[in-house]
Backbone bond lengths (Angstrom), bond angles and torsions (degrees), N, CA, C in turn:
res aa  C-N    CA-C-N  psi(-1)  N-CA   C-N-CA  omega(-1)  CA-C   N-CA-C  phi
1 M - - - 1.424 - - 1.559 111.27 -
2 A 1.299 116.99 144.69 1.480 118.81 179.99 1.575 106.12 -150.10
3 E 1.368 110.13 160.01 1.455 116.77 179.84 1.497 109.36 -92.50
4 V 1.299 118.10 127.51 1.387 122.28 -179.19 1.531 114.99 -133.76
5 T 1.309 123.05 153.00 1.464 124.50 177.29 1.478 110.01 -102.12
6 I 1.329 118.30 123.36 1.400 123.36 -173.78 1.488 111.86 -121.81
7 P 1.366 115.80 126.19 1.484 119.83 175.72 1.463 112.93 -62.84
8 I 1.343 121.44 126.11 1.463 120.54 179.12 1.534 114.02 -115.45
9 A 1.333 118.71 -16.60 1.503 121.10 175.22 1.506 110.70 -166.32
10 F 1.291 108.88 164.24 1.483 117.70 -179.79 1.523 112.70 -126.34
11 N 1.291 117.80 131.70 1.467 118.47 -175.18 1.555 105.47 -135.02
12 R 1.392 111.63 108.94 1.458 120.21 -175.78 1.573 112.05 53.98
13 G 1.337 113.12 41.06 1.418 118.76 173.36 1.521 112.43 88.46
14 I 1.349 120.54 -11.09 1.475 119.36 -177.88 1.616 106.55 -97.90
15 A 1.318 108.62 129.99 1.467 114.95 -179.09 1.514 110.13 -81.78
16 R 1.333 115.65 139.96 1.366 125.92 178.53 1.559 105.07 -106.48
17 T 1.263 120.45 139.45 1.422 121.53 -177.76 1.592 114.70 -130.85
18 V 1.175 119.42 160.93 1.405 125.33 172.36 1.578 110.71 -133.16
19 T 1.248 117.80 138.32 1.451 120.84 -179.09 1.499 107.54 -104.33
20 A 1.430 116.78 131.66 1.356 122.48 -178.84 1.453 111.20 -146.07
21 S 1.352 118.15 158.24 1.440 123.43 174.98 1.534 109.16 -89.66
22 V 1.329 116.99 116.50 1.457 119.82 -174.78 1.528 109.66 -142.23
23 D 1.324 120.88 161.14 1.418 122.27 162.42 1.437 110.46 -66.99
24 L 1.353 120.92 128.88 1.500 116.71 -177.25 1.518 112.53 -75.59
25 V 1.258 121.14 -7.87 1.430 122.97 -175.85 1.484 111.75 -121.15
26 R 1.370 117.81 131.86 1.455 121.53 178.72 1.561 106.63 -85.71
27 H 1.287 112.43 173.41 1.457 120.40 -177.52 1.451 112.13 -130.69
28 R 1.276 122.42 146.93 1.496 127.96 -177.62 1.546 105.08 -135.65
29 Q 1.402 110.19 156.13 1.414 117.55 176.07 1.563 110.77 -79.89
30 L 1.309 113.56 137.46 1.508 120.88 -177.77 1.568 108.29 -85.46
31 G 1.236 114.86 103.28 1.500 118.97 173.46 1.575 113.81 52.67
32 S 1.335 115.24 -135.84 1.493 114.73 179.29 1.491 108.93 -95.20
33 S 1.361 120.66 16.15 1.415 120.41 175.21 1.564 111.92 -83.46
34 D 1.323 114.11 178.36 1.495 115.08 174.44 1.503 112.48 -102.64
35 L 1.330 115.91 21.98 1.484 121.10 -176.18 1.565 106.51 -86.21
36 Q 1.275 111.99 131.08 1.530 117.85 169.91 1.503 111.20 -106.45
37 V 1.249 117.51 113.16 1.468 125.81 -167.09 1.505 109.95 -114.58
38 S 1.258 122.04 146.73 1.444 129.79 175.34 1.535 108.61 -67.27
39 E 1.410 114.16 141.59 1.506 118.78 178.46 1.547 110.61 -59.82
40 I 1.256 120.88 -26.78 1.356 123.94 -179.15 1.587 105.42 -117.89
41 S 1.391 114.27 127.16 1.406 118.27 -179.42 1.545 107.45 -109.26
42 L 1.286 115.71 162.71 1.391 126.11 178.41 1.569 109.90 -96.89
43 G 1.289 113.07 100.32 1.508 119.78 178.48 1.535 114.98 -82.39
44 S 1.348 116.45 163.31 1.437 116.89 -174.51 1.547 114.12 -136.30
45 W 1.285 116.66 9.96 1.426 121.66 -177.48 1.651 106.30 -73.35
46 L 1.293 110.48 133.24 1.402 118.77 -179.64 1.540 118.12 64.92
47 T 1.283 117.07 -2.07 1.465 120.21 -174.36 1.514 113.96 -114.24
48 Y 1.360 119.37 -70.55 1.367 120.50 -170.60 1.602 109.08 -82.06
49 G 1.315 112.46 135.55 1.476 115.95 -179.80 1.566 108.11 87.90
50 G 1.315 115.71 4.35 1.559 116.22 -171.07 1.507 111.48 -158.76
51 G 1.367 116.54 -82.25 1.396 119.11 -168.52 1.583 115.59 -81.80
52 V 1.247 118.79 -15.69 1.410 123.29 177.85 1.525 115.06 -118.65
53 E 1.346 113.73 135.91 1.551 115.25 -176.48 1.626 109.18 -57.45
54 R 1.232 111.84 150.57 1.478 114.28 -175.22 1.453 114.63 -64.47
55 E 1.331 119.90 -40.75 1.524 120.41 174.34 1.446 113.30 -55.23
56 H 1.378 115.82 -45.64 1.503 118.23 -178.07 1.592 108.91 -67.25
57 A 1.316 113.14 -42.79 1.462 116.82 -179.79 1.596 108.49 -61.11
58 A 1.268 120.87 -44.57 1.433 119.82 -178.44 1.501 112.70 -64.11
59 A 1.391 116.09 -34.82 1.377 118.38 174.16 1.496 118.06 -67.32
60 C 1.358 116.60 -31.59 1.457 124.29 173.58 1.563 108.41 -65.09
61 V 1.251 115.57 -46.21 1.569 118.80 179.38 1.476 111.05 -58.82
62 A 1.364 117.00 -41.39 1.449 121.05 178.49 1.530 110.66 -67.09
63 K 1.312 119.75 -41.28 1.470 123.73 177.72 1.454 111.16 -63.17
64 A 1.305 115.69 -35.35 1.450 120.96 -179.08 1.550 111.54 -59.67
65 F 1.346 108.22 -49.29 1.539 114.00 174.69 1.524 111.97 -58.35
66 D 1.269 118.97 -41.87 1.451 125.44 -174.56 1.508 107.33 -57.81
67 I 1.325 120.35 -42.58 1.473 122.36 -174.54 1.486 115.86 -92.88
68 G 1.388 113.45 4.20 1.493 118.05 174.07 1.436 116.50 97.68
69 I 1.296 122.34 11.46 1.419 126.71 171.34 1.570 108.71 -75.64
70 N 1.364 116.42 121.90 1.450 117.59 -178.21 1.493 111.40 -121.68
71 F 1.377 118.42 -3.73 1.457 118.75 -177.00 1.583 108.87 -107.59
72 I 1.366 110.46 123.07 1.476 117.36 -179.64 1.531 109.61 -117.70
73 D 1.283 116.64 124.70 1.449 123.79 -172.35 1.513 109.64 -117.06
74 T 1.344 115.61 129.22 1.459 122.01 -177.95 1.501 111.83 -144.29
75 A 1.299 120.92 -166.71 1.421 121.50 177.62 1.521 106.30 -162.58
76 N 1.370 119.73 152.90 1.461 122.25 177.11 1.528 111.34 -56.60
77 V 1.250 117.81 -39.67 1.450 123.67 -174.09 1.512 114.92 -74.86
78 Y 1.244 118.74 -17.69 1.450 121.22 -177.52 1.557 108.53 -63.47
79 A 1.361 115.65 117.37 1.433 123.47 -175.81 1.519 111.56 45.45
80 R 1.445 111.53 42.20 1.496 123.77 171.52 1.578 105.82 52.42
81 G 1.299 121.92 43.85 1.514 122.84 174.54 1.407 112.31 96.25
82 K 1.348 118.80 -15.10 1.492 117.82 179.79 1.526 113.39 -69.14
83 A 1.259 119.51 -29.48 1.550 118.34 -179.80 1.544 104.96 -68.09
84 E 1.355 121.43 -41.98 1.432 120.89 177.58 1.515 111.11 -61.94
85 E 1.360 116.51 -42.84 1.499 122.26 177.62 1.473 110.53 -55.88
86 F 1.271 116.04 -49.14 1.535 123.36 -179.34 1.556 108.54 -58.74
87 L 1.396 116.29 -50.47 1.479 113.29 179.40 1.492 116.07 -66.81
88 G 1.293 115.43 -31.66 1.473 119.26 170.75 1.452 114.54 -55.38
89 E 1.346 118.87 -40.45 1.482 123.52 177.69 1.458 112.12 -71.39
90 V 1.326 121.46 -46.33 1.442 122.19 -171.68 1.519 111.63 -80.38
91 L 1.259 118.57 -18.36 1.519 125.41 179.58 1.449 110.49 -90.41
92 A 1.329 122.09 -20.54 1.404 126.42 -167.27 1.515 114.69 -53.88
93 D 1.327 119.37 -32.24 1.461 121.32 -175.93 1.487 112.29 -100.12
94 R 1.390 117.67 5.55 1.445 119.93 175.70 1.548 111.63 -97.95
95 P 1.353 118.31 144.00 1.389 121.41 177.78 1.519 111.76 -52.18
96 R 1.335 119.35 137.67 1.472 120.24 -172.70 1.544 110.67 -70.44
97 D 1.261 115.74 -22.71 1.517 120.53 174.98 1.438 119.62 -81.25
98 S 1.408 115.56 -1.91 1.427 123.71 -177.24 1.537 113.30 -86.82
99 Y 1.344 116.73 -6.09 1.470 120.91 -178.08 1.488 108.92 -148.41
100 V 1.351 116.05 154.60 1.384 124.79 169.52 1.519 111.37 -101.20
101 L 1.262 119.75 125.47 1.465 126.04 -170.64 1.531 110.95 -114.16
102 A 1.383 116.37 122.33 1.329 119.42 177.74 1.563 112.03 -125.54
103 T 1.317 116.87 142.72 1.463 118.83 174.91 1.596 106.90 -143.60
104 K 1.336 113.62 174.27 1.475 120.90 -171.90 1.473 110.50 -137.33
105 L 1.367 111.85 163.04 1.523 120.17 172.56 1.523 108.87 -141.25
106 F 1.294 115.89 154.29 1.414 125.65 171.22 1.547 109.02 155.81
107 F 1.244 118.90 -58.74 1.476 122.19 -171.31 1.609 107.92 -66.57
108 P 1.350 113.46 154.18 1.445 118.27 -174.57 1.555 116.25 -58.53
109 M 1.266 118.98 130.02 1.388 122.27 169.64 1.626 110.82 -98.85
110 S 1.373 110.99 -14.17 1.409 121.53 178.06 1.492 106.60 -164.80
111 E 1.276 120.61 176.33 1.510 121.03 176.85 1.497 115.34 -62.33
112 A 1.311 113.02 -28.71 1.455 121.27 179.86 1.512 115.68 -93.89
113 D 1.366 113.73 -28.02 1.507 119.93 -169.40 1.505 107.12 -100.12
114 K 1.313 118.19 98.85 1.454 120.77 176.48 1.515 108.06 -167.73
115 G 1.355 117.02 163.11 1.385 122.61 179.55 1.507 117.74 84.56
116 L 1.330 115.33 -173.82 1.480 120.10 -172.69 1.580 113.36 -119.97
117 S 1.338 115.71 33.27 1.462 119.66 171.42 1.504 113.87 -63.03
118 R 1.260 119.36 161.84 1.499 121.67 175.51 1.506 109.90 -54.90
119 E 1.353 117.38 -46.86 1.434 119.51 179.28 1.508 114.43 -58.60
120 Q 1.293 114.75 -40.33 1.490 116.93 -179.20 1.419 114.71 -77.17
121 V 1.345 118.39 -35.56 1.521 121.29 175.55 1.555 107.54 -56.41
122 H 1.254 119.47 -49.35 1.466 120.71 -175.26 1.558 111.19 -75.20
123 K 1.385 120.79 -32.57 1.408 120.88 179.11 1.512 107.88 -72.46
124 Q 1.324 118.70 -43.56 1.461 115.89 -174.94 1.533 113.62 -76.91
125 I 1.251 121.46 -27.64 1.442 120.50 173.53 1.494 108.24 -64.24
126 E 1.298 122.16 -40.81 1.484 123.94 -176.92 1.497 104.60 -66.83
127 A 1.317 121.17 -44.48 1.523 121.91 -176.62 1.541 106.35 -66.33
128 S 1.286 119.68 -43.92 1.508 116.90 -179.67 1.438 112.12 -64.25
129 L 1.311 120.14 -42.93 1.519 117.39 177.51 1.452 112.68 -60.77
130 A 1.327 120.32 -39.26 1.453 121.73 178.99 1.593 109.47 -63.39
131 R 1.270 118.73 -43.56 1.439 120.85 -179.35 1.557 110.77 -67.60
132 L 1.328 116.27 -38.72 1.488 120.77 -178.76 1.521 112.81 -80.17
133 R 1.320 114.31 -9.52 1.548 119.63 -179.38 1.466 112.36 55.24
134 T 1.314 111.73 51.37 1.466 118.28 177.98 1.515 111.98 -144.37
135 D 1.358 119.27 159.58 1.441 121.82 178.91 1.478 115.17 -84.96
136 Y 1.383 116.42 -14.88 1.415 121.67 -179.53 1.499 111.93 -161.28
137 V 1.344 117.02 157.62 1.478 123.39 171.13 1.522 107.07 -106.04
138 D 1.267 120.36 152.72 1.396 125.14 178.52 1.563 112.21 -78.51
139 L 1.367 114.72 -29.05 1.441 122.35 -178.76 1.523 111.08 -146.20
140 Y 1.340 113.16 120.53 1.545 118.76 -178.68 1.552 103.68 -110.77
141 Q 1.302 117.34 125.38 1.489 121.19 -166.59 1.589 106.44 -123.63
142 C 1.344 113.93 142.25 1.446 120.57 172.68 1.531 106.63 -90.42
143 H 1.419 111.22 115.39 1.515 115.94 -169.07 1.529 109.73 -65.17
144 R 1.272 120.61 -30.28 1.515 126.26 175.71 1.528 104.09 -148.08
145 Y 1.397 111.51 174.81 1.430 119.17 175.98 1.563 105.98 -87.28
146 D 1.359 116.45 142.96 1.477 122.35 -175.72 1.538 104.60 -101.97
147 W 1.284 119.41 104.06 1.441 121.42 177.08 1.518 116.20 -74.43
148 E 1.259 116.57 -7.18 1.563 121.03 -179.86 1.520 111.21 -104.76
149 T 1.296 117.07 4.25 1.504 118.50 177.11 1.476 107.01 -124.39
150 P 1.367 121.89 136.20 1.480 121.46 177.34 1.456 110.52 -59.68
151 L 1.253 121.89 141.88 1.436 128.62 -179.13 1.532 107.71 -60.74
152 E 1.319 118.38 -39.07 1.461 118.84 -177.43 1.510 109.59 -63.56
153 E 1.299 117.24 -43.23 1.530 121.48 176.10 1.492 113.80 -52.86
154 T 1.356 114.16 -52.80 1.441 124.54 -179.73 1.561 109.64 -55.76
155 M 1.355 118.32 -50.63 1.482 120.54 -173.69 1.585 109.64 -72.45
156 E 1.295 119.20 -35.52 1.416 119.33 178.01 1.615 109.27 -67.04
157 A 1.290 116.66 -37.78 1.459 117.16 -179.10 1.515 110.97 -69.55
158 L 1.340 117.15 -37.84 1.420 124.42 177.76 1.578 109.19 -66.03
159 T 1.283 116.50 -39.01 1.434 121.02 176.54 1.465 109.13 -62.86
160 E 1.288 117.93 -39.92 1.542 119.69 -178.61 1.530 108.56 -65.02
161 V 1.351 118.11 -36.60 1.393 122.77 177.89 1.517 109.77 -60.62
162 V 1.263 116.98 -50.11 1.449 123.02 -178.43 1.508 111.53 -62.73
163 R 1.368 117.61 -49.64 1.481 118.26 -179.02 1.526 116.39 -77.20
164 S 1.381 117.58 -0.81 1.403 122.00 170.60 1.555 111.95 -94.75
165 G 1.382 113.18 -2.18 1.466 118.29 178.95 1.549 114.05 86.67
166 K 1.243 119.44 7.07 1.493 118.61 -174.14 1.549 109.15 -91.11
167 A 1.308 118.01 -12.12 1.444 119.38 174.77 1.545 103.57 -151.70
168 R 1.332 115.31 142.43 1.489 122.59 177.99 1.502 114.54 -82.25
169 Y 1.357 113.60 -40.82 1.474 115.22 -172.04 1.549 104.61 -143.15
170 L 1.355 114.07 168.72 1.491 121.58 -176.61 1.528 109.61 -122.33
171 G 1.351 114.10 149.00 1.439 119.04 177.02 1.532 110.07 -145.89
172 F 1.328 117.18 174.09 1.464 121.86 175.17 1.508 107.89 -143.04
173 S 1.349 114.15 164.33 1.459 124.78 177.91 1.424 111.02 -128.05
174 E 1.358 123.28 122.42 1.439 126.15 168.29 1.530 110.94 61.87
175 W 1.295 118.10 42.66 1.442 122.55 174.18 1.529 108.82 -87.38
176 P 1.360 116.84 146.14 1.468 118.09 173.65 1.499 113.11 -68.29
177 P 1.337 118.58 144.33 1.460 118.51 178.68 1.401 120.03 -51.07
178 K 1.322 116.97 -36.52 1.429 127.39 176.29 1.535 110.29 -53.42
179 K 1.310 115.56 -50.99 1.427 121.33 -175.16 1.529 114.16 -75.31
180 I 1.382 112.64 -27.97 1.533 118.88 170.85 1.515 109.66 -59.29
181 K 1.331 115.02 -46.42 1.425 118.60 -177.00 1.546 111.34 -69.67
182 E 1.315 118.24 -39.52 1.468 118.92 176.51 1.506 112.00 -64.55
183 A 1.291 118.24 -36.69 1.503 117.74 176.23 1.574 111.44 -67.57
184 L 1.276 117.40 -35.53 1.460 120.07 174.59 1.470 115.68 -66.01
185 E 1.330 117.72 -26.79 1.422 123.06 -177.30 1.562 112.15 -90.45
186 L 1.305 119.12 -6.82 1.491 119.18 178.89 1.526 109.35 -70.74
187 P 1.336 115.82 135.92 1.501 115.36 176.84 1.562 112.27 -86.23
188 G 1.334 110.26 155.42 1.507 119.75 175.88 1.580 118.75 60.53
189 V 1.389 112.50 26.78 1.448 117.34 175.19 1.543 108.88 -126.74
190 E 1.363 115.84 157.89 1.451 121.51 -178.71 1.584 104.27 -70.37
191 K 1.380 110.96 149.16 1.436 116.75 -178.05 1.567 110.84 -101.34
192 F 1.296 114.59 155.84 1.390 118.15 176.40 1.508 116.04 -72.30
193 V 1.303 117.99 149.12 1.467 121.05 176.85 1.502 114.20 -120.80
194 S 1.413 117.75 -6.29 1.405 120.06 179.64 1.516 112.51 -150.92
195 S 1.287 114.25 152.91 1.492 124.59 177.29 1.491 108.08 -129.95
196 Q 1.324 118.11 136.22 1.506 120.57 -178.67 1.565 107.42 -121.09
197 P 1.340 110.61 94.30 1.504 114.48 177.37 1.597 110.45 -104.71
198 Q 1.257 117.89 162.05 1.389 123.47 163.04 1.486 111.39 -67.00
199 Y 1.353 122.70 127.24 1.402 123.52 -175.41 1.499 109.98 -156.01
200 S 1.335 118.15 128.63 1.459 122.49 179.62 1.541 107.87 -163.87
201 M 1.328 112.93 179.48 1.552 114.89 174.92 1.563 109.64 -61.06
202 L 1.315 116.46 -26.86 1.419 122.74 -175.90 1.533 114.15 -95.99
203 W 1.313 116.98 -5.02 1.524 117.14 -175.53 1.548 100.73 -146.60
204 R 1.348 115.38 98.29 1.527 119.07 -170.85 1.567 111.66 -118.29
205 G 1.251 118.38 17.40 1.439 125.08 -179.89 1.615 112.73 -49.32
206 P 1.331 113.80 -48.49 1.544 113.09 -176.09 1.543 115.45 -53.81
207 E 1.420 115.44 -20.92 1.446 114.91 -175.87 1.491 111.08 -66.43
208 R 1.341 118.51 -24.57 1.490 116.90 -173.53 1.491 110.79 -72.99
209 D 1.369 122.85 -45.65 1.415 120.25 -169.12 1.573 108.76 -130.89
210 V 1.283 119.67 -43.21 1.421 123.22 -167.58 1.553 112.64 -71.37
211 I 1.282 114.84 -45.90 1.476 116.18 -177.67 1.595 110.52 -65.94
212 P 1.391 119.41 -46.03 1.425 121.30 179.24 1.544 111.26 -57.25
213 L 1.362 115.16 -48.49 1.489 120.34 -178.40 1.530 110.54 -61.73
214 C 1.306 116.84 -42.05 1.489 119.21 -177.93 1.525 109.26 -73.70
215 A 1.306 120.28 -35.35 1.481 116.51 -179.62 1.404 113.53 -67.92
216 A 1.405 116.51 -26.29 1.484 119.46 178.12 1.489 111.85 -79.07
217 N 1.297 120.38 -11.74 1.500 122.10 -173.32 1.515 111.41 -125.75
218 G 1.319 120.73 28.55 1.437 119.93 171.37 1.584 115.80 68.35
219 I 1.355 113.43 31.67 1.410 120.48 -176.93 1.505 109.69 -123.38
220 S 1.430 116.26 122.13 1.407 122.37 -175.82 1.534 109.65 -97.68
221 Q 1.352 113.78 160.73 1.453 121.99 177.83 1.595 113.74 -95.19
222 I 1.288 114.46 126.72 1.416 118.72 170.55 1.497 105.06 -110.30
223 V 1.347 119.21 103.12 1.474 125.30 -168.41 1.406 111.98 -79.37
224 W 1.377 117.94 133.05 1.505 119.11 168.79 1.523 107.91 -111.53
225 S 1.321 109.54 150.02 1.498 121.58 -177.10 1.500 111.60 59.31
226 P 1.387 119.64 47.76 1.427 119.82 174.43 1.560 115.29 -63.07
227 L 1.324 113.77 -22.71 1.495 118.22 179.64 1.538 110.92 -101.07
228 A 1.338 116.90 19.10 1.437 125.00 176.21 1.569 109.63 44.73
229 Q 1.303 113.97 64.23 1.486 122.79 179.14 1.508 108.74 54.54
230 G 1.308 119.22 29.81 1.493 121.33 175.84 1.481 115.22 92.09
231 V 1.333 118.53 -11.35 1.446 124.30 -179.33 1.555 112.78 -57.57
232 L 1.396 111.93 -40.62 1.490 116.38 179.70 1.536 114.71 -73.55
233 T 1.354 117.79 0.54 1.483 120.08 172.68 1.484 110.13 -78.38
234 G 1.395 117.42 -18.10 1.422 120.85 -175.19 1.476 116.81 81.45
235 K 1.330 115.82 6.25 1.513 118.89 -172.67 1.572 107.65 -78.88
236 Y 1.373 117.88 -19.89 1.516 120.51 177.62 1.474 106.61 -95.78
237 K 1.368 117.42 118.21 1.395 125.71 -178.54 1.541 113.59 -102.65
238 P 1.301 115.42 141.46 1.531 116.98 -177.08 1.558 107.45 -65.11
239 G 1.340 110.60 142.60 1.559 116.55 -176.42 1.479 120.00 68.83
240 E 1.314 118.83 1.52 1.430 124.23 176.43 1.476 113.26 -116.73
241 P 1.333 120.47 150.14 1.488 126.20 177.25 1.563 107.95 -69.88
242 P 1.291 116.04 148.26 1.479 118.77 177.68 1.532 111.39 -54.55
243 P 1.302 118.04 144.85 1.412 118.21 179.52 1.492 111.39 -68.97
244 E 1.302 116.73 153.80 1.440 125.15 179.44 1.484 112.34 -59.73
245 S 1.259 122.17 146.27 1.373 127.82 177.98 1.606 111.58 69.30
246 S 1.304 118.45 12.18 1.421 120.05 175.40 1.519 110.07 -89.47
247 R 1.358 115.18 162.50 1.451 115.69 179.80 1.524 116.20 -53.91
248 A 1.346 110.87 -36.83 1.532 117.45 -176.94 1.505 111.46 -63.02
249 T 1.321 120.20 -21.21 1.443 119.29 178.85 1.518 113.12 -103.59
250 S 1.327 117.01 6.37 1.466 120.05 179.04 1.549 107.54 -91.47
251 K 1.349 113.84 131.59 1.473 117.99 -179.88 1.562 107.47 -72.68
252 Q 1.333 118.01 -23.57 1.437 121.85 -175.24 1.553 112.07 -88.81
253 M 1.281 120.42 -25.10 1.396 125.63 -174.12 1.468 122.18 -125.21
254 N 1.463 114.12 15.05 1.511 114.59 -173.81 1.472 111.15 -97.65
255 Y 1.373 118.38 42.81 1.450 122.78 173.29 1.541 111.33 -73.80
256 F 1.313 120.49 146.73 1.390 127.79 173.87 1.505 111.10 53.99
257 M 1.285 117.46 47.49 1.478 121.66 -177.43 1.455 114.01 -112.18
258 D 1.350 116.24 21.71 1.553 120.60 -174.70 1.517 110.11 -62.67
259 S 1.345 118.56 -29.79 1.417 120.81 -173.40 1.602 113.20 -69.40
260 V 1.364 114.18 -17.18 1.458 121.69 176.81 1.583 110.71 -61.44
261 G 1.366 115.05 -27.02 1.469 117.38 179.64 1.470 112.66 -96.76
262 D 1.347 121.92 9.89 1.386 126.63 174.02 1.505 115.29 -90.21
263 D 1.310 118.76 89.76 1.448 119.77 -172.65 1.515 113.68 -61.83
264 T 1.365 116.38 -34.55 1.477 116.92 179.39 1.511 110.96 -64.13
265 L 1.304 117.32 -44.41 1.527 123.37 174.91 1.523 106.72 -55.32
266 L 1.357 117.82 -59.06 1.458 120.67 -173.89 1.508 113.43 -57.99
267 E 1.379 118.47 -32.34 1.479 118.26 172.34 1.398 116.51 -68.33
268 R 1.374 117.80 -29.81 1.448 119.25 175.55 1.428 111.82 -76.50
269 V 1.327 120.32 -35.74 1.486 122.75 171.88 1.532 113.32 -58.28
270 Q 1.361 117.38 -36.52 1.446 120.94 -178.68 1.517 109.68 -66.92
271 Q 1.412 119.54 -20.44 1.445 122.11 176.47 1.456 112.81 -67.14
272 L 1.297 117.61 -14.98 1.497 121.84 -179.05 1.599 109.26 -81.78
273 Q 1.299 115.83 -19.45 1.539 120.43 -178.65 1.486 112.31 -49.28
274 P 1.379 119.59 -51.69 1.437 119.66 -173.25 1.538 109.84 -66.64
275 I 1.321 122.00 -24.49 1.451 121.46 177.59 1.547 104.72 -74.49
276 A 1.261 121.75 -43.19 1.411 121.90 177.19 1.563 109.64 -60.52
277 D 1.277 116.80 -46.81 1.405 120.13 -175.82 1.490 110.22 -61.56
278 E 1.324 120.50 -42.84 1.433 124.56 176.33 1.483 115.03 -53.57
279 R 1.294 118.33 -34.35 1.445 122.64 177.38 1.573 114.15 -92.21
280 G 1.251 112.89 -11.16 1.512 118.05 -177.51 1.448 111.44 74.60
281 T 1.315 119.77 36.00 1.479 121.42 -177.46 1.586 106.25 -123.29
282 S 1.279 114.98 167.15 1.469 120.98 174.77 1.504 109.19 -80.13
283 M 1.335 118.79 162.81 1.435 123.26 178.85 1.505 107.60 -70.86
284 A 1.362 122.45 -27.63 1.375 127.33 177.68 1.619 108.54 -64.92
285 Q 1.400 113.47 -45.69 1.515 112.95 176.41 1.446 110.81 -63.59
286 L 1.318 118.88 -41.14 1.480 119.85 -178.98 1.479 110.86 -54.85
287 A 1.388 116.37 -47.77 1.441 118.25 -179.10 1.475 117.97 -62.26
288 L 1.425 112.37 -36.68 1.509 118.91 179.79 1.575 110.07 -72.24
289 A 1.412 116.31 -32.17 1.424 118.45 -179.98 1.470 108.17 -72.13
290 W 1.428 120.83 -37.55 1.459 120.74 176.13 1.534 112.87 -57.42
291 V 1.336 115.46 -41.18 1.405 119.10 179.75 1.561 111.26 -66.38
292 L 1.269 112.61 -39.27 1.548 118.36 -175.33 1.485 109.60 -79.86
293 R 1.274 123.97 -3.37 1.447 126.35 176.20 1.545 103.25 -70.39
294 E 1.313 126.15 -26.95 1.368 130.21 -174.97 1.594 108.42 -78.57
295 P 1.304 117.95 114.53 1.535 119.48 -170.56 1.564 111.83 -63.45
296 N 1.347 116.98 -23.59 1.485 119.37 177.36 1.520 113.60 -76.28
297 V 1.320 115.01 -15.03 1.466 118.55 178.67 1.522 106.25 -86.86
298 V 1.309 116.56 125.45 1.423 125.08 177.91 1.522 115.43 -105.61
299 V 1.401 113.54 -34.38 1.405 117.51 179.68 1.523 110.71 -140.99
300 T 1.346 112.55 139.69 1.507 120.40 169.65 1.514 107.36 -101.30
301 D 1.315 115.74 120.46 1.534 120.88 -176.84 1.551 105.78 -86.65
302 A 1.322 120.44 99.93 1.422 122.74 -173.73 1.448 111.39 -121.37
303 P 1.324 122.78 98.01 1.459 122.58 174.96 1.557 110.77 -59.15
304 V 1.309 117.70 142.30 1.418 122.76 -179.40 1.518 108.89 -124.40
305 L 1.354 115.67 146.37 1.444 120.94 -178.43 1.450 116.19 -113.74
306 D 1.341 118.37 -15.59 1.410 125.71 177.02 1.469 116.08 -146.44
307 F 1.237 118.32 165.90 1.511 122.06 -172.42 1.503 110.59 -69.31
308 G 1.377 119.56 -40.10 1.471 121.52 178.96 1.571 107.38 -60.53
309 Q 1.292 118.72 -45.79 1.449 121.83 -178.75 1.558 109.66 -62.23
310 M 1.337 114.33 -40.22 1.497 116.25 -178.71 1.516 109.80 -65.36
311 R 1.390 114.74 -44.22 1.522 118.59 178.08 1.460 112.08 -56.90
312 S 1.372 116.70 -47.68 1.397 122.24 179.66 1.542 115.54 -60.72
313 Q 1.291 113.05 -47.15 1.548 119.76 179.14 1.486 111.62 -69.89
314 G 1.344 115.59 -33.68 1.461 119.19 -175.21 1.465 115.11 -73.79
315 D 1.308 119.35 -20.73 1.499 122.79 -168.39 1.571 105.32 -85.62
316 T 1.266 115.13 74.76 1.536 120.89 177.48 1.405 115.16 -86.34
317 K 1.355 122.32 -11.09 1.476 121.53 -178.13 1.536 112.08 -73.88
318 T 1.329 120.66 -24.89 1.390 120.87 -173.69 1.584 106.76 -126.23
319 L 1.308 114.41 37.09 1.482 115.68 -173.08 1.604 113.64 -70.17
320 I 1.284 115.08 -79.88 1.519 117.34 -171.00 1.505 106.54 -141.94
321 P 1.373 116.14 135.17 1.476 117.33 172.01 1.434 114.62 -74.08
322 Q 1.343 116.61 166.34 1.465 121.09 -173.02 1.545 113.54 -56.94
323 R 1.386 116.41 -35.10 1.389 126.01 -178.03 1.610 109.21 -58.27
324 T 1.350 112.76 -46.11 1.514 117.08 -174.78 1.619 106.39 -73.36
325 V 1.312 114.79 -38.69 1.515 114.98 175.69 1.532 109.58 -58.46
326 A 1.303 120.28 -38.25 1.432 123.40 -178.66 1.511 108.27 -64.71
327 L 1.383 117.39 -43.52 1.517 121.83 -179.32 1.562 108.67 -61.72
328 V 1.311 115.09 -44.94 1.456 118.49 177.13 1.475 112.88 -58.32
329 F 1.375 115.61 -44.41 1.483 120.18 -176.25 1.547 107.99 -64.65
330 L 1.312 119.59 -40.17 1.491 121.07 176.94 1.452 113.11 -65.16
331 F 1.324 113.72 -38.65 1.541 115.90 175.70 1.490 111.87 -60.23
332 T 1.356 116.54 -48.06 1.479 117.53 -174.91 1.513 110.22 -70.04
333 E 1.341 115.75 -31.93 1.515 117.92 178.28 1.509 107.65 -63.63
334 R 1.362 119.77 -41.33 1.400 124.65 -177.83 1.484 109.32 -63.86
335 E 1.320 118.90 -41.43 1.489 121.07 -175.77 1.552 111.25 -74.18
336 R 1.366 114.10 -22.14 1.501 116.75 -179.79 1.527 107.55 -84.91
337 A 1.291 121.43 -13.45 1.534 123.43 -175.30 1.514 104.48 -72.96
């Protein structure tokens, strides 16, 4: 719980506010499951177990709980299992029903351990549960599609995991629409409740096929990189070097940062600053609000590195009114044309 000031009315252009103690983060239902998850999740790619010192990472997890974040997303491959190990340690003393825990499998853990075969599905869930120090995960996700394993084998193995009580629900990340359809049509297997695509103002591919298909079949979106690797925060300025201590300057976390060198793109992103200023929000809040305008998006997966960033990202109750979302939508439509 936290104390926040919320605008409640306008009188001749003067905002009137009320201060109240509230959870900063709203919750939504995840697909056809019974899981209620926070709109902002705590991601762990490149950060926990690797890029962020343990003490700082533990404090971020504690702050996430303080502001109402209950959804924690990780994967076996993050820091080669160390992210799961870290979360297992810091979550050990918390009631298991106080958070929703998701992990993934697919990418290599060794030369032999990779993919979505029956053997790997069962082997990797056992390893993840051991590292996470729990009897089950709430959501078990296929990190990518495995073209070397028959879909039927993968879905049957995942179904066995769910029906044995080791996972409550299933999800996928970045699957082709055709394979999503085929999985939905298989008889006698558990159905997916979540999809995890990259999605932001700068990356809108899922709108074409994935989001409509999922919306029609009880599958919600858990978005990764809603801030476009931090570009949509506005911290990267055209013609200037990346700021110190930013992800772009980190040897451990500077993956997929090519857009930081695109001055044309960075100049367009800076045009969003007046819209954020008009509402009195940060550009990060603006970017998250734009993603959450989509009804099929339930969660934005936003890793945080400091408390101020977490506070800013987590305050989704007072983000952006519909008018501002419409302005941003028109801006991005113009830039796509």
